[in-house]
N, C-alpha and C positions, 0 to 999 in steps of 0.2 A: 220433235218439239211441237206441242200444240199451240194454238193461237194465244192462250193465256200466258204461257211461258214466253212466247216471243214478245208479247206486249210488255210483260214484266221486265224482260231484258232491255227493251227499248226505253221504258220509263225510268228504270232504276229504282232507287229507294232503299228497301231493306235488303242487305246482303244475304240474310238468312232465307229469303224467298227466291234468290237467283239460282240459275242452273249453269253457272260458269265452271271453269275448270276445277276450282277447289271443291265445289260441292257436286260435281257430276256423279260421283258414286254414292251420294247421300239420297237414297230413295226411301223416304219415310212412308209407311202405310197410312192410308186414310180410313182404315177399318175401325169400327167402334170397339171399345174395350171388351164388350160382351162377345163379339165375334172372335177377338184374339184369345180370350179366356177359353171359349169353346174349342178352339183349335189347339191351344198349347197348354191349357190349365192342368190336365192330368199329368203331362210330362214334367211340368214345373214343380208340381206338388211331390211327385215321386222322386225327383232329383233333390229337392229340398230335404225330404225325409232321409234320403240316402246320405247326404252330407252330414246331417245331424247325428246319424248313427256311426259315421266313419271318420269325420273330420273334427278335430279337437276345437278349432276356432268356431265352427258352426255350432257345435254342442255348447260351448261356453257362451256364445251370443244368445241363444234361445233361453238358457238358464238365467243369464243376467237380465234379459228382458222381463221374464216372468217374476224374478225376485224384486225388480224395481217397480214394476207396474202393480203388482198385487201384494208381494211380501207375505205377511201372515194373514192377509185378508182386508178387504174394503168393507167396513162394518157400519150398520145403520144405528143412528140415534134417533129414536122417535121424538116428535115434537108435540106429543099429547101433553096438555097442560096439567091434567090430573096426575099427581105423583104416584098414587097407588096403581092406577091403570097403566101408567107408563112402566112402572117397575114390573108389573105382571106380564106386560107384553114383552119386555126385554128378556125376562127370565124364560118365557115360552119360546122366543126366537132362538135363544142360546141353546136350549134343549133340542130344538128341531134341527139346527145346523149340523149336529152330529148324525142325523138320520137322513139328510137331504139326498145323498148319493144312492141311487137305486142299486148300484153294484156293491155298496158297502165298503168301498176302498178308501174313502176320504170323507171329509165334511164339506159343507158348502163353500168354505174358504179355500179348501183344496181344489174344489171344482173351478173356482175362479182362477187359480193358478194354472190348472190344466187348460182352461179356456184361453188364457193369455198365450200359452205355448202353442196351442193349435192355431190361433189367429196369426201368430208369427210364422208358423210353418206353412199352413195351407191358406191363410188369408181369411178363414172363416171357420165357424164351428156351430153345431146345432145342439139344442137341448129340447128333449121331448118331455113335456109335463105329464107326470104319471099320477093321477088320482088313485088313492088306495082306500081299502075298506077300513071301517072303524075297528074291525076285529084284528087288523094287522098289528095293533099295539103301538102305533106311532103317536108321538105327542100331537102332531097335526097330520092327518091322512093325505100326505102329498110327498112326492119324491121327484127327482130329476134324473133323466137318462141322457148322457152325453153321446152324440153321434158325430163321427168325423165327416169331413167334407166329401169323402169318396162315397158315402152312403146316399148322397143325392146326386145321381148321374147327370153330368152336363149335357149328354146327348139326348136326354128326355125332353124333346121339344115337339109340339104338335097341338092338336085340339082334343080336349076332353069330351066325354060323352054328353055332358051338359052344355056344350058350346063354349066353354071357357078356354082361353089360350093357356098352354103349358110352355113355359120358356125355361130351359135349363133346369128342369125338375120342379119349378115353382108354378103353381096354377093361379091365374089372375082372372078376376071377373071383368065385366064389360067396361067398368070405370077404372080399371087398373089397380084394384085392391088385391092384396094377396089373400087367397081364400084357402089354399091347401098346399102341401108339399108331398111329392111323390118319391118316397124313400125305397131303397132296396131293403129286403128283410135281412140280408146278410152282407157282410163286407165283401166286395168283389175280389179282394186279394187274400181273403182268409180261407184257405183250403181246409182248415180244421173244423169249420162250422158245417154241421151236417144239413143245414137248411137248403132249400131249393135255390140254386143259383139263378139270378135274374128275376126272382119273384118280387113284385112291387106291392107297396101298401100306401094308400092315400090317407094322410094325416091332416086334419083341419088346422088352419093357420093359428087358431086360438090355442092350440096345444103345442105349438112349436115356438121356440125362441131362436132367432137367427142372429148370431153375433158376427159382425163383419165391419171392417174398416175400409170403406170404399175410397178409391183414389180418383175416380172420375164420376161425373154426373151421369145418372141413369144406369150405373153399374149394378148388376144383379147378383153376381157371385164374387167371391174373394180371390185375391191373388197373393201368393206368398211374399212376405217381406224379404225373403232371401233372393227373390227373382233377380234384382239388379247385381247381386254378388255371386250368383251360382257359377258363372263362367270363370271368374277370377279365383274363387276358392278352389274349384276343381283343378284348374291349371297350376295354381300354386302348390296344391297338394301333390300333383304329379311331378313338379319340379323338385320339391323337397325329397320325394321318394327317389328320383333319379340321382340327386346329389348324394343322398345317403348310400345308395348302392355303389356309386362311383368311389366314394371314400372307403367303403367296405372292401371292394375288390382291390383297390390300390394298397390297402393296409395288409393284404395277404402276402405281399412280397417284400422281404427284408433286403435281399441282395441277389445278384445274379453272377454266376461264375462262367467265364468264357474260356473254353479249352480248345486246343487244336483238334481237328477232326480225328477221331480214333480210327483204327483199322476197321472195326465193325461198329458203326454208330448205333445199331439196334441192341447191342449188348450193354448191360450196365457195367460200371467199373467194379473192380474186385472189392473195394472197401465201401461200396454204396449199394445196399440191397433194396433201396426204396425208389430208385430212379429220380429222387428229389435232391434237394440241397442238404447241407449238414447243419446241425444245431450249433449255435454259438452261445457263449456266456461271457459275462463281464471279465475283462482282463485276459481273455483267451488269446493265445498265439496260434495262428493258423498257418501251416505250411502249404504252399501251393506248388503243384508240379510245374516244371518248366513250360512256359508258353501260356499258362493260365492267368486270367486277369479277373479281378472282382469289381463289379459295379454295384454301388449302393442304390436301392430303389428310391426315387424322389417323386412321389405322387404329386400331381398337379394340385395346387391349392385353389380354394374358391376365390381367393383374392379379397381385396377391400370392398368390392361392390356387392357382396352377398348381403351383408347386414342392411345397407341403405336400400337395396332393392326390396328386401323383405319388408322393411319398415314402410316404404312408400306404397307398396301393394296392399299391405294390411290397413293402412290409413284409408285407401280407397274403399276397401271392403267395409271398414267401420262406418264410413260416411254413407255407403249404400244401405247398410242395415239400420242406421240411426242409433248406433251403439258407440259409446266412447271407446277409443283405442285401448285404454287400460282394461276396460270391461271385456273387450274382445280377446285380448291376448294375455291378461294377467301380468302385463309388463308395467310396473309402477315406477320405473326408473326415469323414463323420459318425461320431460315437462317439469316446470317449477310449481311452487304452491299457488301463485297467483293465476297462472294459466290453467292449472287443473281446476281451480275454483270457478273460474269463468266458464269453462267447459261443463262443469257439473251443474251450474245454474241453468245453462241452456238445455242440457239433457233433462233436468227435472221439469222444466217448463213443458217440454214435449211429452214427457210421461204424464204430467198432471192433466194436460189436455186430452190425452188418450184415455186416462182413467175415467174422466167425467163424461166425455162424449161417446165413448164406446162401452166400457165395462159397466159403468153405473147406469147409463141411460138405456142400454139395450138388454143387459142381463139383470143387474141387481134390482133395479126399479120394478121390472116386470115380475120377477120372482117374489119380491116383497108384497106387491099388490095381490098376486094370486095366493100367496101364503096367508095373508090376513083375511081375505075373503073365505078361504077354506077353514081357517081357525075359528072365525065367528060362526059360520054355518054349521060346523061340526060341534059347536059348544065348548071347544077347548079354550076360547077366549071370550070374555064377557065385556063388550064395549057397548054401553047404552047409546041409542040413537045412531048406530053405525050406518044404517041404510040411509038416513036423512043427512048425515054429516060425514059421509065416507071420504071425500077428498081431503078434508081437514085432518081426519084421524089417520090417513095414509101418509101424511107429511113426515118426512124423515131426512136427516142429514147423513150422507154417506161419507165416512171418514177413512181415508187410506192410511196405510202404515206410515208412521211419522218418518221424516227424513232425519238421518243422523247428522249431527252438527259437524262441520268441517273443523272449526276451532271452537270447542265447547264453551270455554270461559268467555271469550269475546262475544260469541253469538248469544249466550245467555245474558250477559251484561247489556248488550244492545237491546234485547227483547224486554228486559226489565225497565230500561230507560224509556222505551216506547210505551209501555203500560203506564208508567208514572207520568209521562207527558200527555196521556190521553189519546195517543195515536193508535192504540190497540187495546182491546179489552182482554181481560183474563179468559173470558169464554172463548174468544177467537184464538188466543195463544194455546189454550188447552186443546181446542178442537184440531189445531194444526198438528198436534202430537198424536192424534188419533184417539182422544179420550173425551168422555162426556163431562162437561164442567160441573153439572149438578152432582154427579156421582163422585167426582174428585172432591168437591166441597164437603159432601157428607163424610167421606173418608177422612179428610183433614180434621173435621170437627170431632169425629170419633177418636182420632189419635190424640187430639189436644185434651179431650176429656180423660182418656186413659193415662196420659202423662200426668195430668193434675192429680188423679187418684193415687198414682204410684210415686209422685214426687219427682218426676223426670221432666227435663226440658232440653230438647236437642236443637233448638233454634239458635242460629248464629246471632251474637249480639249486634244490634243495629239493623237486623233484617226487617223488612216491612211487616212480616208476620208477628214480630215481637212487639212492635209499637215504639213510639218515640221516647216514652218514659224509660225504656231500657238502655238508651244511649248514654254513656257516661259523659258528664260535662267536663269542660276544660279545667274547672276548679278542682274537681275530683281527681283529675290527672295530676294536678299540682300538689295533691295531698291535703287540700282544704275541704273539709266535710261541710257542705252547706245545709244538709238535711240528714239527720240520722235515720238509720233503718227503722228504729222504733217509731219515729215521727211519721215516716211514710206508711208503716203498717197501721198506725193509729188513724191516719187520715183516710185509709181505705176501710177502716173497721166500721160497719154500719151500726154497731152497738153503742157508739159514742153519742152523746147528746148533741143537738145542733149548736148550742153555745160553746161546746168544747171543740168544735171543728175549727181549724185555722182559717 
């Protein structure tokens, strides 16, 4: 015990800082997270990937995370005031999203989903920006190449030839700015790639997007979200396998027949050619030789502790992963409606924070800026005064996939009440569903015009869209007609003279 520990023991204070009997075995490391990741990062990532490939709970967790954080895409709505320019930009962006993936396997929103999975699995993912030639036939000559975390080796640390420091594959200049990334040309674990193993390539930082959710200040590389749950998931998987094997072995034996020792124990009996037991059927009467006894197999049961043990262990795993228990296990039985709703609200707050601080800020925003610069420079997009007013023209709202309502009728009525009370705008309500309010209004206007031409009206009586005049009065309900239909039509007829108007 050093002098600080002895002084702490003498002064007292925080039990968490003492070294008495209860905490004698609690030897926490003081190493920085970068040192810990350098030492254990490759093993953590490899184990996380193994679990997702082989463990149903881990596979369900990563898919649930990707589905809730990205869904069918986090989409931009340009804030350009000019409607024609905005519509042109949105149309060009939609066309480019189908061409964004350099591998041609998915669109830009599919890349978002894959990025969410990789950040969950490995703690980080990289995108290399790939400029293309105009002759490649793309709507905008730009594509993205996804690179997994293993492509940037953690052991790549030292000094570059230009005097810059390289830390865990990232090159920094003298003021601490990222200037380059030192990638492997081939994945270190892919033996099917004929490229030269260990060959490195230096890529400028302006051509790389690093998506990471750091957990500590100064962290350079990511760590898997599965890290706190790897041990429990692996041991629980082993326990389930052992329990299943035990049940399988126990079920192989139906009964045991005990006989007196025969004269030659190595020879089978005359009526038993298999050296095994005999088959039985329902209602069968079995005659036993004198001295034989039958014992029915009674395999040990798991008992009443199996289900509670599984539940509590999976609750710990769900807490470690930041995933709701039903999302981890697909077990929707436990929990009532109120508790489930409270848990869902908390989970959605976490997801919303991750969407905007990680996915939008680190990936979507940078891709959008680079895409618009390339689109304008290539002539695919015509935006006057773009160079002088670039920051304003780049403004966009990124709208995640809308959350499904837990109780659709009550939630919708509550939102309508908020809009009518002035606590929320329609624009805000529509944006929360992942749509552009201006586009929705244009669609509604077009539908109303089409209904008018066809003589249709699908609006509910008394709805805000139909107007107050459509609400029947109490007198009309009583059968007293206060104003005929003809009078109403005449009042709305602009051909009538002013003196004829009531």
